[in-house]
Structures are given as structure tokens and as C-alpha cells.
C-alpha positions as CSV (number, residue, x, y, z in Angstrom):
1,X,45.4,-38.4,-3.3
2,X,47.8,-39.5,-6.5
3,X,46.8,-43.0,-7.9
4,X,48.2,-45.4,-10.2
5,X,46.4,-47.6,-12.9
6,X,47.1,-50.3,-10.6
7,X,44.9,-48.7,-7.7
8,X,42.2,-48.6,-10.0
9,X,42.4,-52.3,-10.9
10,X,42.2,-53.0,-7.2
11,X,39.3,-50.9,-6.3
12,X,37.5,-52.2,-9.3
13,X,38.0,-55.8,-8.2
14,X,37.3,-55.1,-4.2
15,X,33.8,-53.4,-5.4
16,X,33.3,-57.1,-7.4
17,X,33.7,-58.8,-3.8
18,X,36.4,-61.0,-4.7
19,X,37.9,-63.3,-1.6
20,X,41.3,-63.1,-2.9
21,X,42.9,-60.2,-5.0
22,X,46.1,-60.9,-6.0
23,X,48.8,-58.5,-7.5
24,X,51.4,-60.2,-9.3
25,X,53.9,-57.8,-11.2
26,X,57.1,-55.9,-11.9
27,X,59.3,-54.0,-9.9
28,X,58.0,-50.4,-9.0
29,X,54.7,-51.1,-10.3
30,X,53.0,-49.8,-7.4
31,X,51.6,-52.7,-6.1
32,X,52.1,-52.0,-2.3
33,X,51.7,-48.2,-2.5
34,X,48.4,-48.8,-4.1
35,X,47.0,-51.6,-2.1
36,X,47.9,-49.2,1.2
37,X,46.0,-46.3,-0.5
38,X,43.0,-48.5,-0.6
39,X,43.0,-50.0,2.5
40,X,43.0,-46.9,4.3
41,X,40.3,-45.5,2.2
42,X,38.1,-48.6,3.1
43,X,39.1,-47.9,6.5
44,X,38.2,-44.2,6.1
45,X,34.8,-44.6,4.6
46,X,33.4,-47.7,6.0
47,X,30.5,-47.6,8.3
48,X,31.3,-50.3,10.3
49,X,34.7,-50.9,12.6
50,X,37.0,-53.1,10.5
51,X,40.3,-54.9,11.4
52,X,42.4,-54.8,8.8
53,X,46.0,-56.7,8.8
54,X,49.1,-55.9,6.9
55,X,51.5,-59.0,7.1
56,X,54.7,-59.3,6.1
57,X,57.9,-62.1,6.5
58,X,59.4,-60.0,9.6
59,X,59.2,-57.1,11.2
60,X,62.2,-55.6,10.1
61,X,60.6,-55.7,6.4
62,X,57.1,-54.2,7.4
63,X,59.3,-51.1,8.9
64,X,61.3,-50.5,5.5
65,X,58.5,-51.3,3.5
66,X,54.6,-51.2,4.5
67,X,55.1,-48.8,7.3
68,X,57.2,-46.4,5.7
69,X,54.9,-46.6,2.8
70,X,51.6,-46.1,4.6
71,X,53.1,-43.3,6.6
72,X,54.0,-41.2,3.8
73,X,50.8,-41.9,2.1
74,X,48.9,-40.4,5.0
75,X,51.5,-37.6,5.1
76,X,50.8,-36.5,2.0
77,X,47.3,-36.1,2.2
78,X,47.8,-34.6,5.5
79,X,46.0,-37.2,7.6
80,X,49.0,-38.7,9.6
81,X,48.0,-38.4,13.2
82,X,50.8,-39.3,16.0
83,X,48.0,-40.1,18.4
84,X,46.6,-42.3,16.2
85,X,49.5,-44.6,16.0
86,X,50.5,-47.2,18.4
87,X,54.3,-47.3,18.0
88,X,54.4,-50.4,20.2
89,X,51.7,-52.5,18.8
90,X,52.0,-51.2,15.1
91,X,48.2,-49.8,15.3
92,X,46.9,-47.4,13.2
93,X,43.3,-45.8,13.9
94,X,41.2,-44.7,11.5
95,X,37.9,-43.3,12.6
96,X,36.3,-46.7,13.8
97,X,38.4,-49.0,12.1
98,X,41.9,-50.0,13.0
99,X,45.0,-50.8,10.3
100,X,47.5,-53.2,12.4
101,X,51.2,-54.5,11.2
102,X,52.4,-57.4,12.3
103,X,54.9,-60.0,10.8
104,X,54.3,-63.7,9.9
105,X,57.1,-64.9,12.5
106,X,54.6,-64.0,14.9
107,X,52.6,-66.8,15.9
108,X,50.5,-65.2,18.5
109,X,49.4,-62.9,15.4
110,X,49.1,-65.6,13.1
111,X,47.1,-67.9,15.3
112,X,45.2,-64.9,17.1
113,X,42.2,-63.2,16.7
114,X,40.1,-63.1,13.4
115,X,40.3,-59.5,11.2
116,X,37.9,-58.6,8.3
117,X,40.6,-57.6,5.6
118,X,44.1,-59.3,5.4
119,X,46.8,-58.0,3.2
120,X,50.0,-60.0,2.9
121,X,52.9,-58.3,1.2
122,X,55.3,-60.4,-0.7
123,X,53.7,-63.5,0.0
124,X,56.4,-65.7,-1.8
125,X,58.5,-65.2,1.2
126,X,55.5,-66.6,3.3
127,X,55.0,-70.1,4.6
128,X,51.8,-71.9,2.8
129,X,50.7,-73.1,6.6
130,X,51.0,-69.3,7.9
131,X,49.0,-68.0,4.9
132,X,46.4,-71.1,5.7
133,X,46.2,-69.9,9.3
134,X,45.6,-65.9,8.6
135,X,43.1,-66.8,5.7
136,X,40.8,-69.0,7.5
137,X,40.7,-66.1,10.1
138,X,39.8,-63.6,7.9
139,X,35.9,-62.9,7.3
140,X,36.1,-60.6,4.0
141,X,38.6,-59.9,1.4
142,X,42.6,-61.2,1.3
143,X,45.1,-59.0,-0.8
144,X,48.4,-60.7,-1.7
145,X,51.1,-59.3,-3.8
146,X,54.7,-60.5,-5.0
147,X,57.4,-60.2,-7.6
148,X,57.0,-63.6,-9.3
149,X,60.2,-65.1,-9.0
150,X,58.9,-68.7,-9.3
151,X,55.6,-70.5,-9.1
152,X,54.5,-71.6,-5.4
153,X,51.3,-72.3,-3.1
154,X,49.9,-68.9,-4.4
155,X,49.3,-70.5,-8.2
156,X,48.0,-73.8,-7.0
157,X,46.2,-72.7,-4.0
158,X,44.6,-69.5,-4.5
159,X,44.3,-68.4,-8.0
160,X,43.3,-72.0,-9.3
161,X,40.0,-70.7,-7.6
162,X,37.0,-69.1,-9.1
163,X,36.8,-66.6,-6.2
164,X,40.4,-64.9,-6.8
165,X,41.0,-62.2,-9.2
166,X,45.1,-61.9,-10.7
167,X,45.8,-58.0,-11.6
168,X,49.1,-58.3,-13.3
169,X,51.1,-55.1,-13.4
170,X,54.4,-53.4,-14.6
171,X,56.3,-50.5,-13.9
172,X,54.8,-49.1,-17.2
173,X,51.4,-48.9,-15.0
174,X,53.0,-46.4,-12.6
175,X,52.5,-43.3,-14.1
176,X,54.5,-41.7,-11.2
177,X,58.1,-43.0,-12.0
178,X,60.9,-40.5,-13.5
179,X,62.6,-40.8,-16.4
180,X,65.7,-41.7,-14.7
181,X,63.8,-44.8,-13.1
182,X,62.3,-46.0,-15.9
183,X,65.7,-45.9,-18.0
184,X,67.2,-47.9,-14.9
185,X,64.8,-50.6,-15.1
186,X,64.9,-50.9,-18.7
187,X,68.8,-50.9,-18.7
188,X,68.0,-54.7,-17.4
189,X,66.6,-55.7,-20.7
190,X,69.5,-58.2,-21.5
191,X,69.4,-59.8,-18.3
192,X,66.6,-62.4,-19.5
193,X,66.0,-64.0,-16.1
194,X,65.6,-60.5,-14.1
195,X,63.5,-58.8,-16.9
196,X,61.1,-61.4,-17.1
197,X,60.0,-61.0,-13.4
198,X,61.1,-57.7,-12.6
199,X,60.6,-55.9,-16.0
200,X,57.4,-57.7,-17.3
201,X,56.0,-59.0,-14.0
202,X,55.8,-62.7,-15.4
203,X,56.7,-65.8,-13.4
204,X,60.3,-67.1,-13.6
205,X,62.3,-69.9,-12.1
206,X,64.8,-68.2,-10.3
207,X,67.0,-70.8,-11.8
208,X,71.2,-71.2,-10.5
209,X,70.6,-69.1,-6.9
210,X,74.3,-68.8,-5.8
211,X,74.4,-68.7,-2.1
212,X,72.8,-71.6,-0.3
213,X,72.6,-73.3,3.3
214,X,71.0,-70.3,5.0
215,X,68.3,-69.5,7.2
216,X,66.7,-66.6,9.2
217,X,67.3,-66.1,12.9
218,X,66.0,-63.2,15.2
219,X,69.4,-61.9,16.5
220,X,73.3,-62.6,16.5
221,X,74.8,-65.1,19.0
222,X,75.9,-63.7,22.5
223,X,79.0,-66.0,22.3
224,X,81.0,-66.9,19.4
225,X,84.5,-68.2,18.5
226,X,85.6,-65.5,16.1
227,X,84.0,-62.5,14.9
228,X,85.0,-60.0,11.6
229,X,83.4,-56.9,10.0
230,X,83.1,-57.0,6.0
231,X,82.9,-53.7,3.9
232,X,81.9,-53.1,0.4
233,X,82.4,-49.6,-0.5
234,X,80.0,-47.8,-2.9
235,X,78.8,-44.5,-3.0
236,X,76.5,-42.5,-5.5
237,X,75.6,-45.4,-7.8
238,X,76.0,-48.3,-5.3
239,X,75.3,-48.9,-1.7
240,X,77.9,-49.2,1.1
241,X,77.2,-52.3,2.6
242,X,79.0,-53.4,6.2
243,X,78.3,-56.9,7.7
244,X,79.1,-58.0,10.8
245,X,80.1,-61.9,10.7
246,X,80.5,-64.4,13.9
247,X,82.2,-67.9,13.7
248,X,79.8,-70.0,16.2
249,X,79.7,-73.7,16.6
250,X,81.3,-74.0,13.3
251,X,78.5,-72.1,11.6
252,X,78.3,-68.1,10.5
253,X,76.0,-65.6,11.9
254,X,75.7,-62.7,9.7
255,X,74.1,-59.2,10.8
256,X,73.3,-56.0,8.6
257,X,75.3,-53.0,9.9
258,X,75.0,-50.8,6.9
259,X,73.3,-51.0,3.4
260,X,72.7,-47.1,1.7
261,X,74.1,-45.1,-1.0
262,X,75.8,-41.6,0.1
263,X,78.4,-42.6,2.6
264,X,82.0,-41.3,3.0
265,X,84.6,-43.0,4.7
266,X,83.9,-40.6,8.0
267,X,80.3,-41.9,8.1
268,X,81.4,-45.2,7.5
269,X,83.6,-44.6,10.6
270,X,80.3,-43.3,12.5
271,X,78.5,-46.3,11.7
272,X,81.1,-48.8,12.9
273,X,81.2,-46.4,15.9
274,X,77.3,-46.4,16.2
275,X,77.3,-50.1,16.4
276,X,80.1,-50.2,19.0
277,X,82.6,-52.1,17.3
278,X,85.7,-52.5,19.0
279,X,88.4,-50.9,17.5
280,X,90.6,-54.0,17.6
281,X,88.2,-56.1,15.8
282,X,89.6,-57.0,12.1
283,X,88.0,-54.9,9.7
284,X,88.3,-56.1,6.0
285,X,87.3,-53.8,3.1
286,X,87.5,-54.2,-0.6
287,X,91.4,-53.4,-1.8
288,X,90.3,-51.7,-4.7
289,X,89.9,-48.8,-2.7
290,X,92.9,-48.2,-0.8
291,X,92.7,-44.5,0.0
292,X,89.1,-45.5,1.9
293,X,91.0,-48.0,3.8
294,X,93.7,-45.7,5.1
295,X,91.3,-43.1,6.1
296,X,89.2,-45.3,8.2
297,X,92.7,-46.8,10.1
298,X,93.5,-43.2,10.2
299,X,90.3,-43.3,12.7
300,X,91.7,-46.0,14.8
301,X,90.1,-48.8,12.9
302,X,92.0,-52.2,12.7
303,X,91.3,-52.5,8.6
304,X,92.7,-54.6,6.0
305,X,92.2,-54.7,2.2
306,X,90.6,-58.0,0.9
307,X,93.3,-60.6,0.0
308,X,92.3,-61.0,-3.8
309,X,93.8,-63.3,-6.6
310,X,92.9,-65.3,-9.5
311,X,89.0,-66.1,-9.2
312,X,88.5,-64.3,-6.0
313,X,84.9,-64.0,-6.4
314,X,84.3,-68.1,-7.2
315,X,86.7,-68.7,-4.5
316,X,85.1,-66.4,-2.0
317,X,81.7,-67.7,-2.8
318,X,82.9,-71.5,-2.6
319,X,84.1,-70.5,1.0
320,X,81.1,-68.6,2.2
321,X,79.0,-71.5,0.8
322,X,80.9,-74.2,2.8
323,X,79.6,-72.6,6.2
324,X,75.7,-72.9,7.8
325,X,74.5,-69.1,7.4
326,X,72.1,-67.5,9.9
327,X,71.1,-63.9,8.8
328,X,69.1,-61.8,11.2
329,X,65.7,-61.1,10.1
330,X,66.3,-57.6,10.4
331,X,69.1,-57.8,7.4
332,X,66.5,-56.8,4.8
333,X,69.2,-56.5,1.8
334,X,71.5,-59.4,2.9
335,X,68.3,-61.7,2.7
336,X,67.0,-59.9,-0.6
337,X,70.6,-60.5,-2.2
338,X,70.5,-64.0,-1.2
339,X,67.4,-64.9,-2.8
340,X,68.4,-63.1,-6.4
341,X,72.5,-63.4,-6.6
342,X,72.7,-65.9,-9.2
343,X,74.6,-67.5,-11.8
344,X,74.5,-65.8,-15.3
345,X,73.0,-68.3,-18.1
346,X,74.0,-69.8,-21.6
347,X,72.1,-69.3,-24.8
348,X,70.4,-72.3,-23.8
349,X,69.2,-70.7,-20.4
350,X,71.5,-73.0,-18.4
351,X,73.4,-71.6,-15.2
352,X,77.1,-71.2,-16.1
353,X,79.7,-70.6,-13.4
354,X,79.6,-66.8,-14.0
355,X,77.7,-65.0,-11.2
356,X,75.6,-61.7,-12.2
357,X,77.0,-58.3,-11.5
358,X,73.8,-57.4,-9.2
359,X,72.3,-58.1,-5.7
360,X,75.9,-58.7,-4.4
361,X,77.1,-55.7,-2.5
362,X,76.6,-57.5,1.1
363,X,77.6,-61.0,-0.5
364,X,81.2,-58.9,-1.5
365,X,81.7,-57.6,1.7
366,X,80.8,-61.5,3.3
367,X,83.5,-62.6,0.5
368,X,86.3,-60.5,1.5
369,X,85.7,-61.8,5.1
370,X,85.9,-65.2,3.7
371,X,89.4,-64.4,1.7
372,X,91.3,-63.1,4.5
373,X,90.2,-65.1,7.5
374,X,88.4,-68.5,6.7
375,X,90.4,-69.7,3.0
376,X,92.8,-72.3,4.2
377,X,95.9,-70.6,2.4
378,X,98.2,-73.7,3.2
379,X,96.3,-76.4,2.0
380,X,97.0,-76.5,-1.3
381,X,93.3,-77.2,-2.0
382,X,91.7,-74.9,-4.9
383,X,88.1,-73.6,-4.3
384,X,87.5,-73.3,-7.9
385,X,83.1,-73.3,-8.6
386,X,81.0,-74.7,-10.7
387,X,77.3,-73.7,-10.9
388,X,75.4,-76.0,-8.4
389,X,72.4,-78.2,-9.7
390,X,69.3,-76.4,-10.5
391,X,66.2,-77.2,-8.3
392,X,62.5,-75.7,-9.1
393,X,63.6,-72.9,-6.6
394,X,67.3,-72.4,-7.4
395,X,68.9,-73.1,-4.2
396,X,68.2,-73.3,-0.5
397,X,65.7,-70.4,0.7
398,X,64.0,-70.1,3.7
């Protein structure tokens, strides 16, 4: 098994029988991967039957994260067995033990039976009461990890105790990153806030979050007043983002249809077909890609370019923030962008009214819809924006 320094630290800490093992660190430090490797080995070599629970904020987040990594780990070791995997209940059997995966938004699981070992992935996105209910039902070790965007209950409620061990890690602790990956991470050194959290793995303050007034819901409404599709084109370096936006009871409901690299125009049209998007539904796309718009229109879609103008970024954001927004829980990339898209800061660390050019692909797709369909063009109003007041968490997040 290919292991990193982070794995070694977690194993040593587990053998010392700490109650809480907390992994804080940068992006790509192997926190999640290493803990899943360790949990599998604990289950494999245990003489007793153990129940190990892996928990994250939503099932889509688990599927794209821990479950995918867990399967990859076992497949690399040629230990994955389809007959041991219960795809319905998301439970994998390892000898006498089981490793179960469930989401924190499942009350029956959170308030359900006890377990031996608990692992909460990205615990920064979990409410304290959820953690407490899970913890009191855990008889042995509790693993937690996060990118420390800001201080939260983990610092006060867990790390302050003598039975907790903090393992700090950065991408430099992951010996298996390629030179290209390291170069990509280190290219962000000039973004001080980002580098503090995602480069150095240190606690930030998430100052100046841009998108406000939103929450996470299970699904889109079946009835609605208006509906549009937004597209932000990408290909090699940036993902193509496609969003489904519906206006219902004066609020926006938003669902992620695509967020991935390598999609050409015919593949984008295929995604719209796969999601049964009606051909007469308005599709608004980045006006900087007229050829792409033309090719998708030729496939029968009612697609139009975004009507950009002076300060179209600020205007679009301002319109988007006027609405209460409900994001489906499967839209993990939209959620991640909402949590990380923020204002640039000045030399004093204060937010400006200029957004960073990062975590904005799905946001751009939403802006295009706002510019074409939700802006009151004839009322003479200006939607120029000012950086919002700073709160400890930098804005409204779930």
C-alpha cells in the first residue's frame, strides 16, 4: 500500500489511543486518503467485529469523495470485492467488520445505533449538535478532518481537551503529488488568504465571502414560475459549468448539471439531452464563445449569449444576491464555490469590491442567467456593488 507521512502520523496517534484524532491541513495533503487507508487496515486486522462509520455533510459529497477514494484504495491493492459492497446501504464488509458511509443529514443514522470508530470528513461543514449526537454513540476513536477556513466548534469543543491530538499537514507531506500538481498549488502563493488555508493548512478567517443568502435542499421544486439553463464554457484548464435555475415563490432554486473539464460543444449538447432539458427552454451562455453558442444552437437548443456590459460581474452578483437561493445537495461544486468565492483584499487585509478570479465557474453561469433574465433593464436602477460587511465566517453559509 502506498502511504504518505500523513498516514504514518495517523497510525502512530491511533496506537496511542487518543479519543480524537484531528487532521487539519492544506489541499492535497492526503488527509482523507490516509485516514481511509488506516480505517480499512483497522477493519482488516481487527480480531473483533468493528463498526466503522464514515460521515460527511451529504451523500453526493460522500460519493464524489470518500466512497470514490475508498474504492480506489481497495482496487489498487486488489482487495475490492463487489460482493462485499452493499450499494444500497453504502456498507462494505471487511472480514468480521463493516465500514458504513452515511450523510450527516440523515437523522435516522445520526441518532441511530452506536459504532466503534467514527470518521467525519470535512467536519467544518457539520453542525456541532450533529457531531455531538454522533460522538456520544461512538465507543472508541473519532477521526475528524478539514481545510481550516475559519475557527469553529472543532477548536473550542474538541482540540481544547487533553484526549485530542492535532495532525497538521500540507501538500508537502504527500510524496505522491506530481511536479505539475505542486506547481499548480504553489502558483497561488500571492493569494494570501487562499495560501494560508489551502497552501499552508493554517486557520484562516474566510473574510469577504461574496455569495450570501443561501441554503442546501434535497431537490428542485416540481412547480415553478420561470426556468433557465446557464452555461460557462471551459475545456482544458477550467471546467464547463451548466446550471439549472428555477424561480419559485420569489426565490431561486439551483441545480448542478455539469462541472467538469474536457467537454466540447457536442458533449455539452449531450449533457442537456441526458437531463431531458426541453429544446425551447432558454439557455444563456458566455458571450465570449460565439462559436460554441452557434454550434449548440445548431443542435436545436434555444441558446443566447449573456448580455454583458460595464461591470457585468458586479451587476450579476448583485442580482444573484437579491434572491434567497436553494442549492441541491448533489451540487457539491456549486456549494464549494459559494463557500470559497470571495472579494480580493487590500494591503490591510480588508475586502475590496473586486472578486477573485477563482471558484466562479458555476457562479458565472448563474450570473449570465441573472444578466439576461432577472435584471430590470428599464427601471434605471444601478446594481453597482460594495464589498459586504465582514462577519466571522465571511457571509451566509449553511
